[in-house]
N, C-alpha and C positions, 0 to 999 in steps of 0.2 A: 330749817334753823337750830340754831343753836339756844337752847337753855339754862341760863345760870340760877342757879339756887345757891347764894351765903347764910347760913346757921349752924351753928352750934362750933364754927370754927373750923369749918370744911366747907370747903366750894365744891357744887357739884354740877359738872357742865356735861349735859345728856344733847346726844345727836340725837334731833326729831326733823329730816328733813320733808318737804312735799311731795319729794317726790318717794317713788316704788323702795326703794334702797336710801340710808345714806354714801351720799359719795366726794369725792373731790374734785371741787374746781372751782373757781374761779371765788366764787362769793360766797362760797363754803366755808375755805381757807380762811379766807377775810374776817369773819366771824365768828371763829373759831377762834383765830390768835388775839379776838379782840376779846373775846370772855377770857381766855391764858390771862393776858396781862390786866387783867381786871381782878382777877383772884389772884395774881401773883402780887398787886398794890393795895388788894384793902388788908391792913395791916390785923386783923379779928381772923383770919384767912390763917390758918396754922399747915393746912395738906386739900387737897384734889382731888376730887374721882372724877373719870371722863367714866362714861359709860352710852347707853343709844337705849330710846324710846322705842324703837322699831325691835323688828326681830331678828335682824342681822346688827350683830354689832359693829361693822362698816363693811363695805366691798372693794374700796379703794379710788381710783380713779378716776371720773367718767371720762370714755374712749371718747366719747362725741365732742365736749368740753376740746381732747387736746388736734383732734379730727379741722377744727373749727380753726385750733389757732393758725393765724396769715405763715407764718416764716420758725422761722428759729431760734431769734430775737425773745418772738411772745413765750416760746415751749421753754428759755432758757428764765423767762419772768418768772410762770406758772411753773416752774418747781423750784426757784428760790426760793418763793413764798412759802412751798410747803419746807424747806430746808429751815426756813429762821421759824413758824412754827415749832418744829421737831427742833430744833436747839434751842428755845425760848420754856421750851417743860425740861429737858434734861439739866441744863444753867438758872431755872428761875430765882433759887434757892427755897424752894418748900417742894414736899413729896408728893409727889404725883401717879396716883395708881387707876392703873384701869378697867374697870369690873366689865368683864365681856360676858355678855348678856347673851352674845349670838355669832353666828363668822365672821373671823377678820378675818378680811384676805386684801394679800397684795398690798395698796397703801396702805390700806386701813389695817395691817398687818405692821408694817413702819411704823406708825402711828403708838399704835401699843407696844411698838421696841421700842420708843423714844423715852414712853415713865420707867419709873424707876421702881414697879413692882403691877404684876402681871395675875389677875385671878378670872377666873374661866368659868364659867357655867358648865356643870355637867352630864347638860345636855345632849344627847347623844347625836343631836342633827346639826350640830357649832362643828364646822371646821374652819382651819388656823391653817393659815399658810399661804406661799406665793404660784398662783398660775399661771403668771403674765407671761412665764418663759412658754410655754405653749403657746402662747403668740407671739413670737420671738422677739417681745421685750425682758429686759433683766429689770430686778427693782430699782427705781430710780430714789426713791423716795431713802437714804441712810441702809437699810437693810441689807447689801452687803459689806456691811462697816460692822452696823451694833449687831447683826446674829451672828457674824466669827467672836465679838467679845464675848459673847455668852453661852455659844455654846464650843469653841474653837472649828478652826477654820475650816479641816477636812468636810466635817459633821453638818455647818451651813452650805460647803461646796452639794453636799447630795443633797437636800432639800431647796437652795438657792436654782437648782440645774436642774431639778428635775419635776417641779410643780405639783409635787407630791401635797394631797390635803390632809390633814390629820385632826381625828377627833379629838374630842379633850383631854381622854387619860393616854392617850397614847403622847400627846403635845408634851404631858407635863414629862412623860418619860423619857421624850426626847430634849426638855428643857427650855421648850419654850414658852412656855407661861411658867408661874412658882407655882400656883396652889390650883384646883381645882374643886369645886364646894357646889351644894343643891342648888339648883335656881335659885330656890326662892329663898335662901339664904344670902345669897351673893353681895347684894348692900352690906350688911350686916359684919360678914367678914370687910369688904370693903376701910368696914368705920375700924372694925375692929382691929388691924393690920395699922389703919393711920391713928390711934390713940396710944399704940407706943408697947401693946400685946405682942409677944414672941419678941423683943428687943428692936423696934424699930422707931418710930420717928417719934410725936406725939409725944 
């Protein structure tokens, strides 16, 4: 389930799937896109926060979903949906912030990359990165383009091709996140950024 809360000029979109972890599949993709579009179309909304009610922010694509797709045409359709989600976030005209309360892996981190700002919890159990290369898969949701734009090609290649996962502080040092804050102040920090403090948007 994707929950959308509209209040005080900020839309909070919360991943809270009934599965053990938040994953990308056809149902969650369309539901999330609907929530993003509603937030973008609501005139009173000036900024958007994406977060999770689960311990992990997002662990990426549901592999079982991919296995069940009957042919390449359906795989392309599935991937196109997620590219549409990411481009809608990037080009919707409103600032979108990822408030990462837990691990963001693979396609979950690619969702994170499509946002305009990224704040992670300092929980030492949080991990951020692209583990899928260890299974013979390259990131397919735009990570191979967005990460190099953020941190440079060589630095990004070392992350994309090795499958290393990083704790929040190391992710900050490597430029994978914009800020790391205490877990209990994550949403306050997100609202503060959207409010215009530190030279930001609203």
